TIGUSE-852378 format. One line per field, with one value per residue (C-alpha): residue number from 1; residue in one letter; x, y, z. Coordinates in steps of 0.001 Angstrom, whole numbers, plus 500000, padded with zeros to 6 digits. Layout:
N
drenmi: [NUM,...]
rodren: [a,...]
xx: [X,...]
yy: [Y,...]
zz: [Z,...]
//
This chain:
807
drenmi: [1,2,3,4,5,6,7,8,9,10,11,12,13,14,15,16,17,18,19,20,21,22,23,24,25,26,27,28,29,30,31,32,33,34,35,36,37,38,39,40,41,42,43,44,45,46,47,48,49,50,51,52,53,54,55,56,57,58,59,60,61,62,63,64,65,66,67,68,69,70,71,72,73,74,75,76,77,78,79,80,81,82,83,84,85,86,87,88,89,90,91,92,93,94,95,96,97,98,99,100,101,102,103,104,105,106,107,108,109,110,111,112,113,114,115,116,117,118,119,120,121,122,123,124,125,126,127,128,129,130,131,132,133,134,135,136,137,138,139,140,141,142,143,144,145,146,147,148,149,150,151,152,153,154,155,156,157,158,159,160,161,162,163,164,165,166,167,168,169,170,171,172,173,174,175,176,177,178,179,180,181,182,183,184,185,186,187,188,189,190,191,192,193,194,195,196,197,198,199,200,201,202,203,204,205,206,207,208,209,210,211,212,213,214,215,216,217,218,219,220,221,222,223,224,225,226,227,228,229,230,231,232,233,234,235,236,237,238,239,240,241,242,243,244,245,246,247,248,249,250,251,252,253,254,255,256,257,258,259,260,261,262,263,264,265,266,267,268,269,270,271,272,273,274,275,276,277,278,279,280,281,282,283,284,285,286,287,288,289,290,291,292,293,294,295,296,297,298,299,300,301,302,303,304,305,306,307,308,309,310,311,312,313,314,315,316,317,318,319,320,321,322,323,324,325,326,327,328,329,330,331,332,333,334,335,336,337,338,339,340,341,342,343,344,345,346,347,348,349,350,351,352,353,354,355,356,357,358,359,360,361,362,363,364,365,366,367,368,369,370,371,372,373,374,375,376,377,378,379,380,381,382,383,384,385,386,387,388,389,390,391,392,393,394,395,396,397,398,399,400,401,402,403,404,405,406,407,408,409,410,411,412,413,414,415,416,417,418,419,420,421,422,423,424,425,426,427,428,429,430,431,432,433,434,435,436,437,438,439,440,441,442,443,444,445,446,447,448,449,450,451,452,453,454,455,456,457,458,459,460,461,462,463,464,465,466,467,468,469,470,471,472,473,474,475,476,477,478,479,480,481,482,483,484,485,486,487,488,489,490,491,492,493,494,495,496,497,498,499,500,501,502,503,504,505,506,507,508,509,510,511,512,513,514,515,516,517,518,519,520,521,522,523,524,525,526,527,528,529,530,531,532,533,534,535,536,537,538,539,540,541,542,543,544,545,546,547,548,549,550,551,552,553,554,555,556,557,558,559,560,561,562,563,564,565,566,567,568,569,570,571,572,573,574,575,576,577,578,579,580,581,582,583,584,585,586,587,588,589,590,591,592,593,594,595,596,597,598,599,600,601,602,603,604,605,606,607,608,609,610,611,612,613,614,615,616,617,618,619,620,621,622,623,624,625,626,627,628,629,630,631,632,633,634,635,636,637,638,639,640,641,642,643,644,645,646,647,648,649,650,651,652,653,654,655,656,657,658,659,660,661,662,663,664,665,666,667,668,669,670,671,672,673,674,675,676,677,678,679,680,681,682,683,684,685,686,687,688,689,690,691,692,693,694,695,696,697,698,699,700,701,702,703,704,705,706,707,708,709,710,711,712,713,714,715,716,717,718,719,720,721,722,723,724,725,726,727,728,729,730,731,732,733,734,735,736,737,738,739,740,741,742,743,744,745,746,747,748,749,750,751,752,753,754,755,756,757,758,759,760,761,762,763,764,765,766,767,768,769,770,771,772,773,774,775,776,777,778,779,780,781,782,783,784,785,786,787,788,789,790,791,792,793,794,795,796,797,798,799,800,801,802,803,804,805,806,807]
rodren: [m,t,q,f,d,d,s,d,a,f,e,a,a,s,l,s,a,r,a,m,q,a,r,p,a,p,y,l,d,g,l,n,p,a,q,l,r,a,v,q,t,l,d,g,p,v,l,m,l,a,g,a,g,t,g,k,t,r,a,l,t,a,r,i,a,h,l,m,a,q,g,r,a,r,p,n,e,i,l,a,v,t,f,t,n,k,a,a,r,e,m,k,e,r,l,g,r,m,m,g,q,a,a,e,g,m,p,w,l,g,t,f,h,s,v,c,v,k,l,l,r,r,h,a,e,l,v,g,r,t,i,h,i,n,g,e,p,r,e,l,h,l,r,s,n,f,t,i,l,d,t,d,d,q,n,r,l,l,k,q,l,i,e,a,a,d,i,d,p,k,r,w,p,p,r,m,l,g,g,i,i,d,h,w,k,n,r,a,w,t,p,d,k,v,p,t,h,e,a,g,a,f,d,g,k,g,i,a,l,y,r,q,y,q,d,r,l,l,t,l,n,a,c,d,f,g,d,l,l,m,h,v,i,d,i,l,q,r,h,e,d,v,l,a,q,y,r,r,w,f,r,y,i,l,v,d,e,y,q,d,t,n,v,a,q,y,l,w,l,r,l,l,a,g,g,h,k,n,i,c,c,v,g,d,d,d,q,s,i,y,g,w,r,g,a,e,v,g,n,i,l,r,f,e,q,d,f,e,g,a,e,v,i,r,l,e,q,n,y,r,s,t,p,h,i,l,a,a,a,a,g,v,i,q,g,n,k,g,r,l,g,k,t,l,w,t,e,l,t,e,g,e,k,v,r,l,i,g,h,w,d,g,e,e,e,a,r,w,i,g,e,e,a,e,a,m,t,r,g,t,r,g,l,d,p,f,s,l,d,g,m,a,i,l,v,r,a,a,h,q,m,r,a,f,e,d,r,f,l,t,i,g,l,p,y,r,v,i,g,g,p,r,f,y,e,r,l,e,i,r,d,a,m,a,y,f,r,l,v,v,s,p,d,d,d,l,a,f,e,r,i,v,n,t,p,k,r,g,l,g,d,k,a,q,q,t,i,q,v,m,a,r,s,n,g,v,s,l,l,e,g,a,r,l,c,v,r,s,k,t,i,g,g,k,g,g,r,a,l,g,e,l,c,d,g,l,a,r,w,r,a,e,m,l,d,g,r,d,h,i,h,l,a,e,e,i,l,d,e,s,g,y,t,g,f,w,q,n,e,k,t,p,e,a,p,g,r,l,e,n,l,k,e,l,v,k,a,l,e,a,f,e,n,l,q,g,f,l,e,h,v,s,l,i,m,d,n,d,s,s,g,e,e,e,p,k,i,t,l,m,t,l,h,a,a,k,g,l,e,f,p,v,v,f,l,p,g,w,e,d,g,l,f,p,s,q,r,s,m,d,e,s,g,v,k,g,l,e,e,e,r,r,l,a,y,v,g,i,t,r,a,e,a,v,c,t,i,s,f,a,a,n,r,r,v,y,g,q,w,q,s,a,q,p,s,r,f,i,d,e,l,p,a,e,h,v,e,v,l,t,p,p,g,l,y,g,g,g,f,g,a,t,g,m,a,a,a,q,q,m,a,m,g,g,g,m,a,s,d,l,t,d,r,a,a,k,a,d,v,y,n,s,p,g,w,r,r,l,q,s,n,a,t,r,t,l,r,q,p,a,e,a,k,n,l,v,i,d,a,t,a,v,s,a,f,g,p,g,d,r,v,f,h,q,k,f,g,y,g,e,v,m,g,v,e,g,d,k,l,e,v,e,f,d,h,a,g,t,k,k,i,v,g,r,f,l,l,p,a,d,q,a,g,d,t,p,f]
xx: [441064,444758,446077,449490,452218,455171,454595,458279,459069,455816,456621,460157,458913,456180,458767,460857,457836,457094,460728,460570,457541,459572,462341,462601,462016,465439,463877,462333,465711,466763,463373,462403,459004,457178,458652,457772,454187,453948,455274,453006,449720,448608,444832,442875,444068,447375,449079,452783,453576,457331,459470,462704,465420,463228,463801,460519,461934,463203,459841,457897,460092,459926,456140,456103,458366,456141,452998,454568,456226,452933,451144,448844,449641,451613,454029,451589,448883,450826,450663,453511,453841,456556,457185,460628,462329,465225,462945,461437,464897,466011,462912,463450,467103,466259,463464,465820,468310,465559,464214,467637,467140,466144,462650,461733,458661,456804,455279,453390,456206,457036,456115,452537,453252,455058,452255,449588,451437,451120,447436,446703,448490,446293,443076,443945,440984,438617,439802,438004,435421,433922,436057,435073,437611,436757,433213,432788,432320,434954,435232,438799,440324,443722,445940,448351,451448,450605,453424,454100,454797,457442,457053,458743,456387,453406,454290,454736,451321,449700,451336,449754,446324,446783,447819,444955,442576,444053,445546,448872,451280,453570,450821,449301,452257,451821,453727,451062,448275,450247,450476,446732,445939,448403,446674,443326,444668,446226,442644,441385,439237,438472,437344,433714,434417,436368,434287,432688,434905,437829,436039,438008,441345,443551,441410,438255,439481,441287,438553,437902,441624,441901,439185,440938,444235,442751,441202,444537,446343,443883,444417,448181,447734,449565,449280,450957,451916,448644,446727,448421,446519,443461,442661,443070,440803,438209,438393,438007,435069,433216,433952,432947,434215,437721,437696,436434,439159,441970,440492,440743,444250,445697,444971,447383,448319,451356,452109,455353,455496,451722,451983,453059,450027,447803,444047,444274,446667,444449,441335,443168,444239,440772,439215,441594,441433,437678,436854,439250,440742,444072,446078,449208,450312,453725,454437,455250,452930,455862,457687,454915,456731,455338,452067,453238,453038,449698,450502,447740,448943,445259,445364,447506,445795,442407,443569,441674,438479,438878,439542,437380,439149,442592,445540,448148,451639,454267,457905,459782,463201,465655,468776,470279,470790,472128,469814,470586,469612,466363,465492,466138,463926,461198,461315,460664,457951,455928,454899,452586,448995,447924,449908,449344,452267,455191,458345,461596,464244,467589,469765,472743,473807,476406,476858,477348,474723,473120,475374,473927,475965,475126,477076,477346,476243,475600,479094,480611,478251,479526,483127,482739,481000,483719,486460,484567,484065,487775,488648,486283,488067,491178,489322,488375,486759,487567,485678,486947,487645,484719,484920,483503,481256,479589,478767,475779,474636,470844,469350,465740,466022,468220,469530,471357,473745,475495,477447,478628,479624,481557,483349,484140,485516,487708,489230,489219,486799,485281,481485,478514,475134,472186,469142,470865,470158,469509,470985,467685,466878,469802,469025,470796,469221,465733,466311,467560,464658,462194,463493,463077,459569,458492,459723,457778,454655,454300,451333,453553,453162,455194,458191,457784,457708,460916,462976,461439,464071,466689,469246,468435,466610,465524,462060,461265,458130,456181,456925,456037,452760,452008,452483,450178,447420,447723,447513,444527,442552,442935,442591,445961,449201,451894,454137,451396,450691,454357,454121,451085,453017,455876,453607,451599,454793,453121,456589,459231,462878,465638,463283,460871,463664,464983,461462,460968,464228,463129,459733,461332,463889,461224,459213,462324,463403,459915,459773,463143,461917,458788,460936,462933,466080,468473,467354,470891,472086,468786,469311,472796,471372,468614,471058,473537,471136,469025,472146,471924,475280,476947,475376,477227,480401,480460,479535,482624,481388,483134,480027,479860,482322,480462,477140,478535,479719,476234,474723,477119,476047,472413,472960,474902,471933,469765,471707,469672,466351,464698,463393,463016,459535,460761,463612,461325,459017,462037,463014,459478,459176,462314,464589,467851,470811,473123,476805,479635,483335,486275,485839,487363,485226,482841,480581,476953,474859,471127,467748,465906,463167,465674,467270,464204,465012,468768,471134,474619,477020,477427,474690,474856,471529,472233,469860,467575,466091,462446,461301,463877,463092,460242,459583,457615,455945,454697,453302,451660,450050,449018,448914,449091,449067,452122,453929,453293,454740,457795,458171,458002,460745,462891,462226,463302,466495,467564,466809,469040,472029,473554,476309,476773,474084,474913,472208,473281,471740,472986,472308,472362,471712,471735,468287,467516,470561,469929,471428,468708,468838,467295,465735,466638,464087,461218,462195,465374,463106,461717,465073,465376,468232,469657,470369,472009,475596,475840,478726,477314,479724,478910,477274,476114,472716,473985,474004,474078,471895,471046,468012,466057,463169,462294,461564,465105,466473,464559,465564,469196,469084,468229,471249,469681,469949,467887,468977,469119,471672,472127,472349,475010,477015,476592,477774,480890,481631,485146,485272,484721,487524,486298,487052,483445,483515,486800,485351,482324,484483,486842,484015,481576,480096,478169,474686,471627,468167,466002,464303,461236,460310,459760,460857,463821,465056,467807,470936,470536,471542,472030,474678,478083,480815,484185,485833,486264,487350,490930,491016,492570,490272,490054,487030,486872,485781,487076,490420,492116,490702,490307,487194,486010,482755,480571,476770,475717,477130,477402,480754,481835,485112,487442,489052,492480,491337,487530,486553,484187,481667,479167,479760,478191,480962,480659,481893,485213,488418,491127,493814,496420,494214,493632,496837,495351,492113,491678,490983]
yy: [177395,176600,175172,175834,173858,174820,171863,171129,174673,174767,171537,172708,175996,174201,171923,174982,176692,173617,173491,177155,176380,173811,176212,179717,182655,184214,186540,188459,189143,192774,194185,197329,197424,199092,196671,193709,194910,195325,191770,190099,191912,189356,189585,192338,195446,196949,200126,200094,203813,203557,206689,206931,204596,202886,199297,198701,195996,194033,194333,193384,190346,189242,189471,187055,184632,184937,184136,180906,180052,180426,178220,181067,180651,178464,180123,180041,181644,184884,187663,190157,192950,195552,198315,197316,194066,195157,195382,191978,190398,191953,190656,187156,187183,188360,185835,183114,184006,184035,180654,179145,178452,180138,181634,180297,178630,181944,182141,185361,187585,190155,193453,194432,193817,190481,189091,190314,188763,185390,185914,187127,184220,181854,183589,185252,183612,185650,188820,189213,191020,191190,193009,193804,192793,193743,194441,190948,190463,188273,187147,187491,186437,187059,183978,182937,183592,187283,189788,192699,195839,198329,202086,202117,199507,201222,204535,202940,201303,204549,206398,203968,204561,208343,208420,206087,208579,211328,213161,214938,213018,216032,218190,215339,213059,209383,209870,212343,209874,207146,209315,209952,206248,205375,207932,206277,202781,203903,204618,201300,203072,200893,202777,202354,203727,206898,209684,212386,215125,213421,213393,216375,214581,214479,216955,215043,211868,210265,207839,206573,206032,204316,201855,201204,200761,198145,196305,196322,195005,192123,191380,191337,189134,191828,193936,197074,197650,199271,196264,193888,195357,196614,193242,191431,193956,193497,189697,189871,192276,190240,186705,186225,182627,183755,186485,184067,181571,184102,185471,181917,181384,184729,184475,187303,190291,192506,195672,197639,201393,201742,205528,205040,203026,204366,203897,200638,199070,200298,198719,195436,195249,196203,193415,190729,191823,192387,189111,188416,191949,190506,193205,194889,197995,199484,203050,206630,209410,211830,209997,209987,211681,210015,211865,212793,209129,208345,207688,208769,209785,209720,205900,205777,208760,206999,203599,203770,204764,202067,199287,199680,198801,199171,199368,202040,201213,203938,203004,206113,204935,205852,203722,205787,209475,211816,213850,217083,215537,214150,217475,219369,216957,217233,221024,220956,218297,219922,222518,219920,219817,216531,213977,211383,212633,210957,212012,210298,209858,208129,206793,208592,211632,213259,214312,217182,219855,220229,222555,225438,227304,229818,230297,233058,230819,227220,226675,227793,225503,222560,223652,223906,220525,218869,220354,219496,215886,215522,217074,214716,211694,212910,213904,217525,219809,217324,214467,211004,210369,209259,207193,208682,205610,206902,210312,211361,214556,214585,217111,218149,218246,216191,219287,220268,217376,219041,221507,218721,216441,219240,220069,216487,215767,218853,217872,214115,213242,209791,209819,207745,208934,206862,206901,207221,205039,201468,198365,197085,200418,200240,199764,196448,194973,196015,194442,191173,190964,191587,188376,186529,187929,186813,183282,183155,184889,184713,187128,189965,192284,195085,192808,191654,195247,195988,193106,192343,194506,194525,193692,194886,192241,194369,194842,198531,200420,199073,195438,196000,197653,194606,192369,194653,194467,190682,190244,192566,191105,187600,188553,187073,188278,190036,186967,184784,187518,187415,183635,184130,186712,184254,181361,183446,185128,188506,189631,188237,188694,189088,190544,187628,185061,186865,187085,183363,182610,184772,183045,179604,180567,181840,178624,176499,178454,178256,174505,174110,176180,174023,170891,172063,173293,175000,178630,180055,178186,178963,182693,182525,180584,183148,186055,184241,182672,185817,187663,190147,189301,189380,192757,194350,192381,193937,197412,199636,202289,203020,201853,198404,196568,197841,196715,193217,193151,194151,191275,188901,190340,189823,186130,185834,187299,184396,182022,183154,182106,178827,179920,182821,183751,184102,186291,188517,188961,189904,192597,193875,194308,196455,194291,196133,194816,194394,194458,193909,194376,196017,199736,202783,204684,207155,209888,209311,211804,211214,212879,213093,210869,208161,208336,207174,204033,204678,206049,207545,208690,212036,213813,217090,218775,221553,223982,224857,227903,228823,227852,225097,223478,223651,223260,226148,223749,221515,224486,225967,222680,221297,224256,223374,219662,220113,222186,219539,216843,219029,219388,215606,215402,217723,215471,212426,214195,215167,211730,209988,211301,209236,211529,214722,216652,219834,222039,224679,227371,229828,233537,233247,230415,230158,229196,228797,230846,233723,234480,234784,235855,233396,233475,230777,228010,228555,225182,226784,229026,225903,224504,224833,227257,225324,222327,224257,225386,228344,228459,231213,234148,237674,239819,237108,238769,242152,241308,237754,234722,231799,229666,232695,232959,234227,237684,237838,236629,239268,242064,241000,240746,244445,245289,245107,242552,240924,240422,236726,234294,232599,235892,237195,234014,234100,237701,236759,233605,233491,230077,231146,231969,230915,232721,233917,235410,237174,238354,239756,241574,243073,244285,245561,248161,245498,245062,242915,244256,244415,241016,242750,243683,240154,236581,235038,238243,238448,240337,244081,245144,248719,247862,249466,246994,247130,246235,248279,247661,246459,244922,241483,239103,235477,233132,229811,227859,229854,231010,234362,236944,240643,242765,244052,245763,246581,246689,247258,244318,242157,242102,240880,239045,237618,234637,233411,229837,229911,232655,235551,235141,237379,237093,238704,240784,239376,235999,237395,238064,240558,238552,239430,237963,234607,232950,231493,230371,226593,225247]
zz: [800593,800652,803912,805431,803726,805947,808325,808983,810104,812061,813913,814715,816130,818096,819687,820529,822099,824237,825302,826339,828505,830384,831432,832898,830554,829874,827322,830240,831826,831754,830797,832682,834460,831565,829005,831236,831540,827764,827248,829808,829003,826440,826208,824489,822664,823799,822592,823355,823144,822678,822578,820597,821870,824475,823345,821519,819226,822214,823972,820837,820170,823810,823603,820643,822528,825618,823617,822414,825729,827587,825069,824013,820332,817977,815539,812620,814779,815257,812675,813146,810595,810114,807597,806345,805462,807642,810695,809895,809589,812861,814623,813235,814296,817821,818131,816952,819670,822307,821169,820692,816993,813734,813767,810350,811832,811816,808330,809078,810307,807635,806044,805199,801529,801945,804121,801690,798740,800481,801195,797680,795998,798062,797009,793684,791945,794148,792392,789081,787017,783545,780980,777395,774759,771170,772360,773804,777579,779158,782765,784008,787296,788818,788816,791542,789417,789008,788438,790793,788759,789798,789351,785950,784511,786112,784469,781053,781308,782448,779568,777103,778615,778658,774995,774043,775681,773458,776455,776172,778487,778707,780150,782171,782975,783872,787126,788279,787533,789289,792386,792355,791984,794750,796993,796298,796918,800215,801243,799814,797228,794204,791051,792151,795650,794826,796453,794362,795787,793995,790626,789309,789631,786517,784596,785493,783796,786741,787833,784288,783702,787087,786025,782703,784536,786876,783920,782109,785180,785354,781658,782284,785355,787324,790471,791673,795306,796236,794927,797349,800287,798429,796842,800177,801929,799195,799569,803358,803070,800417,801643,805255,805298,804335,806985,809639,808752,809135,812344,813721,812361,813495,817220,818067,815921,816517,814546,814520,813715,813941,813606,809967,808846,806099,805812,803843,806362,809181,807594,807010,810655,811917,809828,811075,814738,814700,816444,819315,819454,820546,818802,820116,818236,818862,817807,818652,817553,817927,815110,812517,809612,806488,805972,802463,801453,803076,806747,809120,812572,813559,813478,816613,818244,817901,819140,822432,820608,817939,820464,823547,826779,825225,827579,826813,828095,827782,827257,828395,829574,826811,826284,823481,824196,826867,829148,827246,823899,825310,826927,823682,821727,824366,824220,820480,820354,823126,820550,818943,820157,818542,820569,823263,825325,827045,828900,827949,830628,830971,833746,832194,834192,831959,828367,825971,825590,822180,820207,818196,815603,812881,809657,807098,804216,803249,801859,805133,807026,804974,805465,809234,809544,807467,809626,812826,811704,810981,814342,816154,814714,816534,819720,820241,822812,825564,823877,823084,819377,817207,814030,810831,810677,813815,812341,810268,808567,808384,805968,805439,801643,799336,797520,800721,800141,797207,799341,801627,798758,797065,800284,801228,797765,798057,801400,800751,803556,802888,802829,801774,800524,801656,799421,796023,792971,794000,792488,791125,789499,787059,783380,782890,786021,784920,781517,782998,785416,782583,780955,784256,784733,781270,781953,785230,783864,780039,780193,781437,778440,780020,780431,776819,775564,777436,776008,772597,770906,773685,772466,768962,766892,763971,765466,765114,766058,763074,763932,767570,766563,764409,767458,769484,766846,766555,770331,770744,767859,769293,772959,773897,775485,773474,773669,772223,769651,768653,768176,765941,763900,763425,762466,759998,758732,759351,760413,758103,757225,759810,762407,762023,762458,765543,766991,766421,768240,771183,771397,771206,773844,776244,775805,776393,779485,780982,780378,782104,785044,785388,785172,788191,786444,788844,788781,789006,785940,784261,784845,783324,780379,779818,779790,777528,775020,774721,773605,776466,778038,774633,773932,776856,776105,772642,773881,773890,776286,779605,781482,779866,782197,785227,783775,783223,786834,787923,785936,787677,791002,790006,789306,792556,794420,793209,795460,798468,796876,795994,792605,790201,791410,794997,793824,791753,794743,796819,794331,793931,797680,797633,799698,800245,798271,801238,800433,802830,802621,804234,803678,805249,807750,806114,807374,806360,804399,804335,804660,807960,806568,805672,809137,811062,813015,812921,815544,815504,818237,816445,814488,812547,811720,809186,807497,810393,808703,808251,804791,804564,807918,808588,804889,803418,801014,803835,805712,802602,801549,804927,807318,811013,810198,807989,810620,813267,810997,810390,814174,814534,811924,814061,817039,815017,813939,817452,818898,816326,818323,821091,822404,820367,818484,816550,815035,812517,810345,807751,807386,803590,801188,797420,796162,792448,791496,793930,797280,799884,803496,805915,809341,811869,812191,814590,816067,817403,819443,821121,822262,826074,826752,829698,827445,824593,824112,821719,819288,817061,816571,817672,815013,812639,812616,813696,817397,818694,818352,820516,821167,822267,819874,816442,817786,819106,815785,813863,816232,816126,812341,812319,814399,817826,820536,823222,826790,827693,828992,825638,823766,826134,825752,821991,821883,823848,821864,820497,818857,815270,812912,809516,806250,806012,809474,808821,805523,807332,809882,807311,805072,807696,805349,803468,804876,804438,803727,806809,807246,808674,805077,803883,804300,802391,800767,798179,799129,798628,795155,796378,798961,798491,797593,799311,795975,792825,789221,789009,792522,792827,794732,795793,795708,797551,794455,791471,792865,792041,789688,788856,789364,785967,786954,789960,790248,793849,795769,792654,790940,787543,788111,785478,787202,786158,785542,785609,783196,783928,786732,788521,792263,795335,796876,800373,799108,797958,799845,798952,797185,799806,802594,800942,802068,805251,803633,803598,800138]
//
């Protein structure tokens, strides 16, 4: 078994820990009573139930420092796992400040995947089985230089297996199979352990393909993300000596965001903590929002049953949000039955109420939010000015972003979208990394397939098939098969010469890597000598200069790593490509899921309509469980706000090309009225609307009203003067179908339009035009500069009323 080799860092951290023992504990200063209790309760299982904004990271980091300061554990005896590299970096930085130096002496502080990569590289030889190649049994074992496949490589490999099984990949796509296998690995099910009730997956062929996929990965000396945990769990379960060793080494275990763990992560933690039970899990069951990717909220709910005698410490003092925001979030989350329960409070005594506003349609919602954001930068409604950098729009579904992007581009409002295409997902970066991967691991057939004819080397499909046949018949990798083809002149001519040059280059670059050649210069050499840099230099497309800049950025990124393998691990574990620079302030657009863990002074929460939020798909697929996760997502959204939180909904929204009426979200019904300020205009739903319940919304949508304080205030509101509202007032004869008939109805085709043929009209997007025909409330309009369009009449203005419409 491999021993620790980071002795210098270990000794430095040990000296620091001894020094901390000799002086007072400044890391305890400023902790509130609950945080202090969580830090000082060191023995046995502890659940730190930490609400949003309650300082959990500070408490968790202080606990690590306290363990070392009290001499309970040395740095290498503490296992601390997080879900993101960002969280791990933040914890290391905080710990470094507490200890007075960098916290590099903690080799086991990182994400689940980064820790398991270390463990698996130490014990890779324990992963193996007998595989039949050309009918002959062959014992294969994973080697320590295994490759970690990304999703693109995984899908290409699965496609090969699907086609080999004579299955139509269009009907049964590789991505679907990949999702099924990922689901099984999240539950630590090897092919032999997949339960019988899953046997029908992927047309009954899922388990067999899963087994073939695992065999192929072993042949390639590769793992996917799910393997990193699953293989380690399998090793710990089958090798008691290995498990006993790590139970001795990891004297204390700390887990961040425990509510997001899946079954495999849960099993891994249970195995390691099974002896001493010194495990401290930090989490919030009210923020468990990743069930769709395998997270089990039941893990945190069962903590006291799983670890007998566990102590539950609630962190409830919030340092982020105003009392109104906390009360609104509490009102929503109380609708969930499956929760441990906590009550957030703050020492703040003032603040804005949560603002609630309805809009006529989604475009108007985007328009209003854009104008409100601009106004808030100047100071509005008695508030101090806010920077755009401090504002965020958090949407339930990514498609909601389009309206905001269109609007912000129109008015020139700077914005950023979080969660778009990543640097390492770009074509040229994937190609470059495939070269690097092949140098590090010559058995990486997927990397070879990607670059063998990139740039073009005259190796078409036939030549590549020849390499495949040669490799399979000799039981070797594709790279070695290519060498055999060159030596035997099976592939000749220009393609053969180019293939020989590639094979020689890969051998030379690998030899230089093993000889200790500087990896930055080696990377530049690989890209230059392979012809890849020259390929983009000669490409005359508009994208080529940008791709070359990206390759330069890739090489620059290598400076932060000791070698190519470390860099490739970094990329495989999805480390964010941080970039810094002087940029103008921008409002942030992102999904609610992506916003978890973040906070902003100003938060806009648009699209609170039933079917959109809560998501109809989540409710249909998961029932009550899905609805409760959607409610937790609403809780997360509200608690991202520090000072101002605005919730909005639209009466109509365009879905798949059709205008549909919408009912306000049932979560609005759960907002406590005394903590909400209503901005909704009178008559949006035929009466007024506030946070008064779905029954009120439905009654008001039919032209009625419901007596309540919020409804009265909504009916008297006079803060709305948008084009859509003026349009609604001036064309009052247009009506919606009664929402009691069904949910999400299209606008009534039998309504009488206020416009007729020959009328001049104005549309926010298409400009001026003339009505050519009328069909119910749908008009055929010939626009001056946009051609003929079919438009719902309520989204048009008379041409003579368009002068004061912002555009």
